[in-house]
PDB file of N, CA, C and O in Angstrom, chain B, residues numbered from 101:
ATOM      1  N   MET B 101       0.796  -1.199   0.128  1.00  0.00           N
ATOM      2  CA  MET B 101       0.101  -0.197   0.021  1.00  0.00           C
ATOM      3  C   MET B 101       0.979   1.452   0.388  1.00  0.00           C
ATOM      4  O   MET B 101       0.491   2.567   0.204  1.00  0.00           O
ATOM      5  N   TRP B 102       1.765   1.275   0.700  1.00  0.00           N
ATOM      6  CA  TRP B 102       3.025   2.664   0.749  1.00  0.00           C
ATOM      7  C   TRP B 102       3.522   2.415  -0.052  1.00  0.00           C
ATOM      8  O   TRP B 102       4.278   1.557   0.403  1.00  0.00           O
ATOM      9  N   ASP B 103       3.823   2.530  -1.460  1.00  0.00           N
ATOM     10  CA  ASP B 103       4.307   2.327  -2.809  1.00  0.00           C
ATOM     11  C   ASP B 103       5.498   3.904  -2.267  1.00  0.00           C
ATOM     12  O   ASP B 103       5.307   4.768  -1.412  1.00  0.00           O
ATOM     13  N   ILE B 104       6.620   3.691  -3.190  1.00  0.00           N
ATOM     14  CA  ILE B 104       7.291   4.334  -3.107  1.00  0.00           C
ATOM     15  C   ILE B 104       6.873   6.016  -3.862  1.00  0.00           C
ATOM     16  O   ILE B 104       7.338   7.099  -3.507  1.00  0.00           O
ATOM     17  N   TRP B 105       6.101   5.816  -4.715  1.00  0.00           N
ATOM     18  CA  TRP B 105       5.443   6.543  -5.291  1.00  0.00           C
ATOM     19  C   TRP B 105       4.223   7.513  -4.807  1.00  0.00           C
ATOM     20  O   TRP B 105       3.632   8.377  -5.455  1.00  0.00           O
ATOM     21  N   LEU B 106       4.059   7.136  -3.607  1.00  0.00           N
ATOM     22  CA  LEU B 106       3.285   8.024  -2.683  1.00  0.00           C
ATOM     23  C   LEU B 106       3.212   9.383  -2.049  1.00  0.00           C
ATOM     24  O   LEU B 106       2.337  10.223  -1.840  1.00  0.00           O
ATOM     25  N   TRP B 107       4.073   9.291  -1.902  1.00  0.00           N
ATOM     26  CA  TRP B 107       4.567  10.825  -1.188  1.00  0.00           C
ATOM     27  C   TRP B 107       4.667  12.110  -2.578  1.00  0.00           C
ATOM     28  O   TRP B 107       4.018  13.154  -2.619  1.00  0.00           O
ATOM     29  N   PRO B 108       5.805  11.557  -3.741  1.00  0.00           N
ATOM     30  CA  PRO B 108       5.806  12.201  -4.968  1.00  0.00           C
ATOM     31  C   PRO B 108       4.475  12.451  -5.650  1.00  0.00           C
ATOM     32  O   PRO B 108       4.393  13.384  -6.449  1.00  0.00           O
ATOM     33  N   MET B 109       3.579  11.794  -5.427  1.00  0.00           N
ATOM     34  CA  MET B 109       2.276  11.981  -6.110  1.00  0.00           C
ATOM     35  C   MET B 109       1.825  12.711  -5.235  1.00  0.00           C
ATOM     36  O   MET B 109       1.112  13.589  -5.721  1.00  0.00           O
ATOM     37  N   VAL B 110       1.920  12.759  -4.060  1.00  0.00           N
ATOM     38  CA  VAL B 110       1.179  13.687  -3.158  1.00  0.00           C
ATOM     39  C   VAL B 110       1.380  15.085  -3.564  1.00  0.00           C
ATOM     40  O   VAL B 110       0.437  15.805  -3.891  1.00  0.00           O
ATOM     41  N   ILE B 111       2.916  15.573  -3.540  1.00  0.00           N
ATOM     42  CA  ILE B 111       3.153  16.671  -3.622  1.00  0.00           C
ATOM     43  C   ILE B 111       2.680  16.880  -5.080  1.00  0.00           C
ATOM     44  O   ILE B 111       1.657  17.541  -5.256  1.00  0.00           O
ATOM     45  N   ALA B 112       3.288  16.412  -6.045  1.00  0.00           N
ATOM     46  CA  ALA B 112       2.806  16.750  -7.306  1.00  0.00           C
ATOM     47  C   ALA B 112       1.322  16.921  -7.599  1.00  0.00           C
ATOM     48  O   ALA B 112       1.013  17.633  -8.555  1.00  0.00           O
ATOM     49  N   LEU B 113       0.350  16.327  -6.854  1.00  0.00           N
ATOM     50  CA  LEU B 113      -1.122  16.838  -7.045  1.00  0.00           C
ATOM     51  C   LEU B 113      -1.427  17.920  -6.056  1.00  0.00           C
ATOM     52  O   LEU B 113      -2.367  18.675  -6.305  1.00  0.00           O
ATOM     53  N   GLY B 114      -0.692  18.080  -4.905  1.00  0.00           N
ATOM     54  CA  GLY B 114      -0.646  19.458  -4.248  1.00  0.00           C
ATOM     55  C   GLY B 114      -0.191  20.666  -5.138  1.00  0.00           C
ATOM     56  O   GLY B 114      -0.726  21.773  -5.077  1.00  0.00           O
ATOM     57  N   ILE B 115       0.768  20.371  -5.907  1.00  0.00           N
ATOM     58  CA  ILE B 115       1.210  21.735  -6.599  1.00  0.00           C
ATOM     59  C   ILE B 115       0.227  21.915  -7.724  1.00  0.00           C
ATOM     60  O   ILE B 115      -0.053  23.068  -8.051  1.00  0.00           O
ATOM     61  N   MET B 116      -0.316  20.921  -8.341  1.00  0.00           N
ATOM     62  CA  MET B 116      -1.544  21.044  -9.232  1.00  0.00           C
ATOM     63  C   MET B 116      -2.717  21.760  -8.684  1.00  0.00           C
ATOM     64  O   MET B 116      -3.299  22.668  -9.277  1.00  0.00           O
ATOM     65  N   VAL B 117      -3.067  21.242  -7.377  1.00  0.00           N
ATOM     66  CA  VAL B 117      -4.388  21.669  -6.654  1.00  0.00           C
ATOM     67  C   VAL B 117      -4.163  23.463  -6.589  1.00  0.00           C
ATOM     68  O   VAL B 117      -5.064  24.229  -6.931  1.00  0.00           O
ATOM     69  N   LEU B 118      -2.856  23.920  -6.108  1.00  0.00           N
ATOM     70  CA  LEU B 118      -2.524  25.065  -5.902  1.00  0.00           C
ATOM     71  C   LEU B 118      -2.728  25.899  -7.111  1.00  0.00           C
ATOM     72  O   LEU B 118      -3.489  26.861  -7.002  1.00  0.00           O
ATOM     73  N   ILE B 119      -2.097  25.641  -8.360  1.00  0.00           N
ATOM     74  CA  ILE B 119      -2.002  26.191  -9.357  1.00  0.00           C
ATOM     75  C   ILE B 119      -3.502  26.390  -9.933  1.00  0.00           C
ATOM     76  O   ILE B 119      -3.903  27.335 -10.612  1.00  0.00           O
ATOM     77  N   GLY B 120      -4.207  25.293  -9.504  1.00  0.00           N
ATOM     78  CA  GLY B 120      -5.651  25.619 -10.087  1.00  0.00           C
ATOM     79  C   GLY B 120      -6.516  26.344  -9.256  1.00  0.00           C
ATOM     80  O   GLY B 120      -7.496  26.884  -9.771  1.00  0.00           O
ATOM     81  N   VAL B 121      -6.227  26.480  -7.568  1.00  0.00           N
ATOM     82  CA  VAL B 121      -6.723  27.331  -7.030  1.00  0.00           C
ATOM     83  C   VAL B 121      -6.450  28.762  -7.539  1.00  0.00           C
ATOM     84  O   VAL B 121      -7.370  29.489  -7.915  1.00  0.00           O
ATOM     85  N   ALA B 122      -5.060  29.170  -7.539  1.00  0.00           N
ATOM     86  CA  ALA B 122      -4.613  30.105  -8.174  1.00  0.00           C
ATOM     87  C   ALA B 122      -4.853  30.710  -9.082  1.00  0.00           C
ATOM     88  O   ALA B 122      -4.930  31.932  -9.209  1.00  0.00           O
ATOM     89  N   GLY B 123      -5.024  29.727  -9.959  1.00  0.00           N
ATOM     90  CA  GLY B 123      -6.173  30.298 -11.462  1.00  0.00           C
ATOM     91  C   GLY B 123      -7.519  30.721 -11.525  1.00  0.00           C
ATOM     92  O   GLY B 123      -8.039  31.362 -12.438  1.00  0.00           O
ATOM     93  N   ILE B 124      -8.225  30.172 -10.123  1.00  0.00           N
ATOM     94  CA  ILE B 124      -9.864  30.489 -10.441  1.00  0.00           C
ATOM     95  C   ILE B 124      -9.561  31.658  -9.685  1.00  0.00           C
ATOM     96  O   ILE B 124     -10.301  32.577 -10.037  1.00  0.00           O
ATOM     97  N   GLU B 125      -8.663  32.029  -8.670  1.00  0.00           N
ATOM     98  CA  GLU B 125      -8.661  33.403  -8.006  1.00  0.00           C
ATOM     99  C   GLU B 125      -8.207  34.081  -8.820  1.00  0.00           C
ATOM    100  O   GLU B 125      -8.857  35.126  -8.778  1.00  0.00           O
ATOM    101  N   LYS B 126      -7.449  34.148  -9.585  1.00  0.00           N
ATOM    102  CA  LYS B 126      -7.000  35.129 -10.616  1.00  0.00           C
ATOM    103  C   LYS B 126      -8.278  35.536 -11.824  1.00  0.00           C
ATOM    104  O   LYS B 126      -8.609  36.611 -12.325  1.00  0.00           O
ATOM    105  N   TYR B 127      -8.686  34.395 -11.964  1.00  0.00           N
ATOM    106  CA  TYR B 127     -10.153  34.439 -13.180  1.00  0.00           C
ATOM    107  C   TYR B 127     -11.311  35.215 -12.464  1.00  0.00           C
ATOM    108  O   TYR B 127     -11.972  36.001 -13.143  1.00  0.00           O
ATOM    109  N   SER B 128     -11.559  35.067 -11.308  1.00  0.00           N
ATOM    110  CA  SER B 128     -12.481  35.545 -10.850  1.00  0.00           C
ATOM    111  C   SER B 128     -12.439  37.007 -10.266  1.00  0.00           C
ATOM    112  O   SER B 128     -13.415  37.752 -10.185  1.00  0.00           O
ATOM    113  N   LYS B 129     -11.150  37.300  -9.871  1.00  0.00           N
ATOM    114  CA  LYS B 129     -10.633  38.536  -9.695  1.00  0.00           C
ATOM    115  C   LYS B 129     -10.441  39.335 -11.123  1.00  0.00           C
ATOM    116  O   LYS B 129     -10.725  40.532 -11.148  1.00  0.00           O
ATOM    117  N   SER B 130      -9.994  38.726 -12.228  1.00  0.00           N
ATOM    118  CA  SER B 130     -10.040  39.771 -13.351  1.00  0.00           C
ATOM    119  C   SER B 130     -11.331  39.910 -13.935  1.00  0.00           C
ATOM    120  O   SER B 130     -11.423  40.743 -14.836  1.00  0.00           O
ATOM    121  N   LEU B 131     -12.773  38.998 -13.476  1.00  0.00           N
ATOM    122  CA  LEU B 131     -14.072  39.450 -13.780  1.00  0.00           C
ATOM    123  C   LEU B 131     -14.611  40.441 -13.011  1.00  0.00           C
ATOM    124  O   LEU B 131     -15.525  41.117 -13.482  1.00  0.00           O
ATOM    125  N   ARG B 132     -14.210  40.641 -11.924  1.00  0.00           N
ATOM    126  CA  ARG B 132     -14.493  41.728 -10.816  1.00  0.00           C
ATOM    127  C   ARG B 132     -14.076  42.915 -11.293  1.00  0.00           C
ATOM    128  O   ARG B 132     -14.717  43.960 -11.405  1.00  0.00           O
ATOM    129  N   LEU B 133     -12.606  42.607 -11.650  1.00  0.00           N
ATOM    130  CA  LEU B 133     -12.017  44.306 -12.150  1.00  0.00           C
ATOM    131  C   LEU B 133     -12.000  44.856 -13.337  1.00  0.00           C
ATOM    132  O   LEU B 133     -11.611  45.990 -13.616  1.00  0.00           O
ATOM    133  N   ASN B 134     -12.533  43.845 -14.220  1.00  0.00           N
ATOM    134  CA  ASN B 134     -12.417  44.237 -15.652  1.00  0.00           C
ATOM    135  C   ASN B 134     -14.348  44.151 -16.242  1.00  0.00           C
ATOM    136  O   ASN B 134     -15.082  43.244 -16.633  1.00  0.00           O
ATOM    137  N   GLU B 135     -14.487  45.479 -16.031  1.00  0.00           N
ATOM    138  CA  GLU B 135     -16.014  45.483 -16.274  1.00  0.00           C
ATOM    139  C   GLU B 135     -16.070  45.863 -17.844  1.00  0.00           C
ATOM    140  O   GLU B 135     -17.129  45.612 -18.421  1.00  0.00           O
ATOM    141  N   THR B 136     -15.116  46.394 -18.514  1.00  0.00           N
ATOM    142  CA  THR B 136     -15.339  46.318 -20.012  1.00  0.00           C
ATOM    143  C   THR B 136     -15.191  44.896 -20.684  1.00  0.00           C
ATOM    144  O   THR B 136     -15.098  43.907 -19.958  1.00  0.00           O
ATOM    145  N   ASP B 137     -15.173  44.802 -21.759  1.00  0.00           N
ATOM    146  CA  ASP B 137     -15.019  43.536 -22.517  1.00  0.00           C
ATOM    147  C   ASP B 137     -13.598  43.888 -23.251  1.00  0.00           C
ATOM    148  O   ASP B 137     -13.513  43.694 -24.464  1.00  0.00           O
ATOM    149  N   ARG B 138     -12.563  44.367 -22.571  1.00  0.00           N
ATOM    150  CA  ARG B 138     -11.442  44.137 -22.890  1.00  0.00           C
ATOM    151  C   ARG B 138     -10.474  43.029 -21.995  1.00  0.00           C
ATOM    152  O   ARG B 138     -10.578  42.879 -20.777  1.00  0.00           O
ATOM    153  N   ILE B 139      -9.490  42.275 -22.896  1.00  0.00           N
ATOM    154  CA  ILE B 139      -8.494  41.467 -22.299  1.00  0.00           C
ATOM    155  C   ILE B 139      -7.546  42.510 -21.458  1.00  0.00           C
ATOM    156  O   ILE B 139      -7.201  43.626 -21.845  1.00  0.00           O
ATOM    157  N   PRO B 140      -7.256  41.966 -20.387  1.00  0.00           N
ATOM    158  CA  PRO B 140      -6.405  42.113 -19.595  1.00  0.00           C
ATOM    159  C   PRO B 140      -4.608  42.254 -20.597  1.00  0.00           C
ATOM    160  O   PRO B 140      -4.278  41.458 -21.476  1.00  0.00           O
ATOM    161  N   GLU B 141      -3.935  43.188 -20.228  1.00  0.00           N
ATOM    162  CA  GLU B 141      -2.434  43.278 -20.971  1.00  0.00           C
ATOM    163  C   GLU B 141      -1.761  41.939 -21.049  1.00  0.00           C
ATOM    164  O   GLU B 141      -1.271  41.385 -22.033  1.00  0.00           O
ATOM    165  N   THR B 142      -1.849  41.509 -19.713  1.00  0.00           N
ATOM    166  CA  THR B 142      -0.806  40.195 -19.089  1.00  0.00           C
ATOM    167  C   THR B 142      -1.359  39.119 -20.179  1.00  0.00           C
ATOM    168  O   THR B 142      -0.627  38.293 -20.725  1.00  0.00           O
ATOM    169  N   ALA B 143      -2.487  39.222 -20.372  1.00  0.00           N
ATOM    170  CA  ALA B 143      -3.084  37.658 -20.886  1.00  0.00           C
ATOM    171  C   ALA B 143      -2.606  38.029 -22.224  1.00  0.00           C
ATOM    172  O   ALA B 143      -1.766  37.330 -22.791  1.00  0.00           O
ATOM    173  N   ALA B 144      -3.121  39.148 -22.791  1.00  0.00           N
ATOM    174  CA  ALA B 144      -3.103  39.627 -24.323  1.00  0.00           C
ATOM    175  C   ALA B 144      -1.435  39.397 -24.566  1.00  0.00           C
ATOM    176  O   ALA B 144      -1.224  38.627 -25.503  1.00  0.00           O
ATOM    177  N   GLU B 145      -0.408  39.831 -24.009  1.00  0.00           N
ATOM    178  CA  GLU B 145       0.942  39.267 -24.424  1.00  0.00           C
ATOM    179  C   GLU B 145       1.579  38.172 -24.081  1.00  0.00           C
ATOM    180  O   GLU B 145       2.644  37.938 -24.651  1.00  0.00           O
ATOM    181  N   HIS B 146       1.095  37.281 -23.106  1.00  0.00           N
ATOM    182  CA  HIS B 146       1.377  36.105 -22.944  1.00  0.00           C
ATOM    183  C   HIS B 146       0.414  35.217 -22.704  1.00  0.00           C
ATOM    184  O   HIS B 146       0.373  34.819 -21.540  1.00  0.00           O
ATOM    185  N   PRO B 147      -0.474  34.728 -23.541  1.00  0.00           N
ATOM    186  CA  PRO B 147      -1.923  33.872 -23.215  1.00  0.00           C
ATOM    187  C   PRO B 147      -1.483  32.417 -22.763  1.00  0.00           C
ATOM    188  O   PRO B 147      -2.352  31.876 -22.080  1.00  0.00           O
ATOM    189  N   PHE B 148      -0.533  31.775 -22.942  1.00  0.00           N
ATOM    190  CA  PHE B 148       0.039  30.607 -22.558  1.00  0.00           C
ATOM    191  C   PHE B 148       0.413  30.367 -21.351  1.00  0.00           C
ATOM    192  O   PHE B 148       0.136  29.291 -20.822  1.00  0.00           O
ATOM    193  N   THR B 149       1.053  31.255 -20.762  1.00  0.00           N
ATOM    194  CA  THR B 149       1.603  31.655 -19.403  1.00  0.00           C
ATOM    195  C   THR B 149       0.509  32.003 -18.240  1.00  0.00           C
ATOM    196  O   THR B 149       0.525  31.603 -17.076  1.00  0.00           O
ATOM    197  N   MET B 150      -0.491  32.895 -18.900  1.00  0.00           N
ATOM    198  CA  MET B 150      -1.800  32.809 -17.719  1.00  0.00           C
ATOM    199  C   MET B 150      -2.360  31.682 -17.623  1.00  0.00           C
ATOM    200  O   MET B 150      -2.927  31.510 -16.544  1.00  0.00           O
ATOM    201  N   ASN B 151      -2.436  30.519 -18.632  1.00  0.00           N
ATOM    202  CA  ASN B 151      -3.414  29.543 -18.481  1.00  0.00           C
ATOM    203  C   ASN B 151      -3.106  28.201 -17.434  1.00  0.00           C
ATOM    204  O   ASN B 151      -2.309  27.349 -17.826  1.00  0.00           O
ATOM    205  N   PRO B 152      -3.620  28.085 -16.391  1.00  0.00           N
ATOM    206  CA  PRO B 152      -3.368  27.384 -15.053  1.00  0.00           C
ATOM    207  C   PRO B 152      -3.489  25.810 -15.975  1.00  0.00           C
ATOM    208  O   PRO B 152      -2.524  25.046 -15.938  1.00  0.00           O
ATOM    209  N   LEU B 153      -4.306  25.567 -16.496  1.00  0.00           N
ATOM    210  CA  LEU B 153      -4.659  24.079 -17.094  1.00  0.00           C
ATOM    211  C   LEU B 153      -3.392  23.819 -17.529  1.00  0.00           C
ATOM    212  O   LEU B 153      -2.870  22.763 -17.170  1.00  0.00           O
ATOM    213  N   LEU B 154      -2.605  24.815 -18.457  1.00  0.00           N
ATOM    214  CA  LEU B 154      -1.367  24.308 -19.230  1.00  0.00           C
ATOM    215  C   LEU B 154      -0.212  23.994 -18.380  1.00  0.00           C
ATOM    216  O   LEU B 154       0.719  23.271 -18.734  1.00  0.00           O
ATOM    217  N   TRP B 155      -0.343  24.708 -16.980  1.00  0.00           N
ATOM    218  CA  TRP B 155       0.725  24.608 -15.944  1.00  0.00           C
ATOM    219  C   TRP B 155       0.239  23.459 -15.306  1.00  0.00           C
ATOM    220  O   TRP B 155       1.090  23.011 -14.538  1.00  0.00           O
ATOM    221  N   ILE B 156      -0.777  22.821 -15.325  1.00  0.00           N
ATOM    222  CA  ILE B 156      -0.828  21.294 -14.508  1.00  0.00           C
ATOM    223  C   ILE B 156      -0.765  20.381 -15.587  1.00  0.00           C
ATOM    224  O   ILE B 156      -0.530  19.287 -15.074  1.00  0.00           O
ATOM    225  N   ILE B 157      -0.855  20.254 -16.861  1.00  0.00           N
ATOM    226  CA  ILE B 157      -0.240  19.377 -17.598  1.00  0.00           C
ATOM    227  C   ILE B 157       1.323  19.295 -17.484  1.00  0.00           C
ATOM    228  O   ILE B 157       2.036  18.292 -17.447  1.00  0.00           O
ATOM    229  N   VAL B 158       1.599  20.374 -17.446  1.00  0.00           N
ATOM    230  CA  VAL B 158       3.685  20.247 -17.725  1.00  0.00           C
ATOM    231  C   VAL B 158       3.914  19.553 -16.408  1.00  0.00           C
ATOM    232  O   VAL B 158       4.707  18.611 -16.418  1.00  0.00           O
ATOM    233  N   ILE B 159       3.167  19.979 -14.964  1.00  0.00           N
ATOM    234  CA  ILE B 159       3.706  19.398 -13.959  1.00  0.00           C
ATOM    235  C   ILE B 159       3.376  18.024 -13.687  1.00  0.00           C
ATOM    236  O   ILE B 159       4.149  17.392 -12.968  1.00  0.00           O
ATOM    237  N   ALA B 160       1.893  17.212 -14.356  1.00  0.00           N
ATOM    238  CA  ALA B 160       1.528  16.037 -14.657  1.00  0.00           C
ATOM    239  C   ALA B 160       2.768  15.541 -15.327  1.00  0.00           C
ATOM    240  O   ALA B 160       3.544  14.743 -14.801  1.00  0.00           O
ATOM    241  N   SER B 161       2.902  16.029 -16.448  1.00  0.00           N
ATOM    242  CA  SER B 161       3.783  15.212 -17.615  1.00  0.00           C
ATOM    243  C   SER B 161       5.415  15.150 -17.072  1.00  0.00           C
ATOM    244  O   SER B 161       6.271  14.330 -17.404  1.00  0.00           O
ATOM    245  N   PHE B 162       5.540  16.260 -16.159  1.00  0.00           N
ATOM    246  CA  PHE B 162       7.285  16.071 -15.594  1.00  0.00           C
ATOM    247  C   PHE B 162       6.950  14.920 -14.457  1.00  0.00           C
ATOM    248  O   PHE B 162       7.914  14.271 -14.052  1.00  0.00           O
ATOM    249  N   PHE B 163       5.988  14.703 -14.060  1.00  0.00           N
ATOM    250  CA  PHE B 163       5.910  13.562 -12.985  1.00  0.00           C
ATOM    251  C   PHE B 163       5.964  12.193 -13.347  1.00  0.00           C
ATOM    252  O   PHE B 163       6.511  11.278 -12.732  1.00  0.00           O
ATOM    253  N   ILE B 164       5.261  12.150 -14.542  1.00  0.00           N
ATOM    254  CA  ILE B 164       5.291  11.251 -15.700  1.00  0.00           C
ATOM    255  C   ILE B 164       6.363  10.518 -16.056  1.00  0.00           C
ATOM    256  O   ILE B 164       6.591   9.312 -15.969  1.00  0.00           O
ATOM    257  N   ILE B 165       7.081  11.567 -16.533  1.00  0.00           N
ATOM    258  CA  ILE B 165       8.542  11.395 -16.994  1.00  0.00           C
ATOM    259  C   ILE B 165       9.243  10.506 -16.032  1.00  0.00           C
ATOM    260  O   ILE B 165       9.499   9.303 -16.078  1.00  0.00           O
ATOM    261  N   ILE B 166       9.569  11.748 -14.836  1.00  0.00           N
ATOM    262  CA  ILE B 166      10.198  10.951 -13.741  1.00  0.00           C
ATOM    263  C   ILE B 166       9.676   9.495 -13.230  1.00  0.00           C
ATOM    264  O   ILE B 166      10.584   9.010 -12.554  1.00  0.00           O
ATOM    265  N   VAL B 167       8.591   8.635 -13.291  1.00  0.00           N
ATOM    266  CA  VAL B 167       8.406   7.609 -13.043  1.00  0.00           C
ATOM    267  C   VAL B 167       8.373   6.720 -14.340  1.00  0.00           C
ATOM    268  O   VAL B 167       8.219   5.509 -14.180  1.00  0.00           O
ATOM    269  N   ILE B 168       8.465   7.073 -15.232  1.00  0.00           N
ATOM    270  CA  ILE B 168       8.884   6.479 -16.638  1.00  0.00           C
ATOM    271  C   ILE B 168      10.397   6.251 -16.483  1.00  0.00           C
ATOM    272  O   ILE B 168      10.770   5.084 -16.603  1.00  0.00           O
ATOM    273  N   PHE B 169      11.171   7.038 -16.275  1.00  0.00           N
ATOM    274  CA  PHE B 169      12.561   7.048 -16.207  1.00  0.00           C
ATOM    275  C   PHE B 169      12.976   6.032 -15.217  1.00  0.00           C
ATOM    276  O   PHE B 169      13.496   4.973 -15.567  1.00  0.00           O
ATOM    277  N   TYR B 170      12.702   6.411 -13.728  1.00  0.00           N
ATOM    278  CA  TYR B 170      12.780   5.726 -12.793  1.00  0.00           C
ATOM    279  C   TYR B 170      12.697   4.003 -13.101  1.00  0.00           C
ATOM    280  O   TYR B 170      13.494   3.102 -12.838  1.00  0.00           O
ATOM    281  N   TYR B 171      11.796   3.999 -13.555  1.00  0.00           N
ATOM    282  CA  TYR B 171      11.554   2.284 -14.051  1.00  0.00           C
ATOM    283  C   TYR B 171      12.160   1.704 -14.861  1.00  0.00           C
ATOM    284  O   TYR B 171      12.514   0.540 -14.672  1.00  0.00           O
ATOM    285  N   TRP B 172      12.429   2.371 -15.967  1.00  0.00           N
ATOM    286  CA  TRP B 172      13.310   2.151 -17.231  1.00  0.00           C
ATOM    287  C   TRP B 172      14.843   2.076 -16.735  1.00  0.00           C
ATOM    288  O   TRP B 172      15.567   1.237 -17.269  1.00  0.00           O
ATOM    289  N   ALA B 173      15.366   2.920 -15.735  1.00  0.00           N
ATOM    290  CA  ALA B 173      16.409   2.945 -15.135  1.00  0.00           C
ATOM    291  C   ALA B 173      16.650   1.452 -14.441  1.00  0.00           C
ATOM    292  O   ALA B 173      17.629   0.746 -14.682  1.00  0.00           O
ATOM    293  N   SER B 174      15.687   1.146 -13.634  1.00  0.00           N
ATOM    294  CA  SER B 174      15.848   0.137 -12.778  1.00  0.00           C
ATOM    295  C   SER B 174      15.616  -1.188 -13.426  1.00  0.00           C
ATOM    296  O   SER B 174      15.786  -2.254 -12.834  1.00  0.00           O
ATOM    297  N   PHE B 175      15.285  -1.097 -14.463  1.00  0.00           N
ATOM    298  CA  PHE B 175      15.147  -2.444 -15.534  1.00  0.00           C
ATOM    299  C   PHE B 175      16.274  -2.810 -16.267  1.00  0.00           C
ATOM    300  O   PHE B 175      16.187  -3.828 -16.953  1.00  0.00           O
ATOM    301  N   TYR B 176      17.576  -2.018 -16.251  1.00  0.00           N
ATOM    302  CA  TYR B 176      18.621  -2.119 -16.477  1.00  0.00           C
ATOM    303  C   TYR B 176      19.636  -2.513 -15.581  1.00  0.00           C
ATOM    304  O   TYR B 176      20.803  -2.590 -15.966  1.00  0.00           O
TER     305      TYR B 176
END
């Protein structure tokens, strides 16, 4: 039950949850502050860095790559 990947998975999941919560807070804050129909300058200049879903995908992919590399290295 207590596998070697339990705590690294919990840490990666915690980081993803924090990114999701921060993204929701920024989104709701921008809706309150931005009463006109214009896009905030930061999102217009860097749309991919402002997307929390992409950051979650990057962190999950990084964790999966570490797990795959670990098992590949232990095979040889």
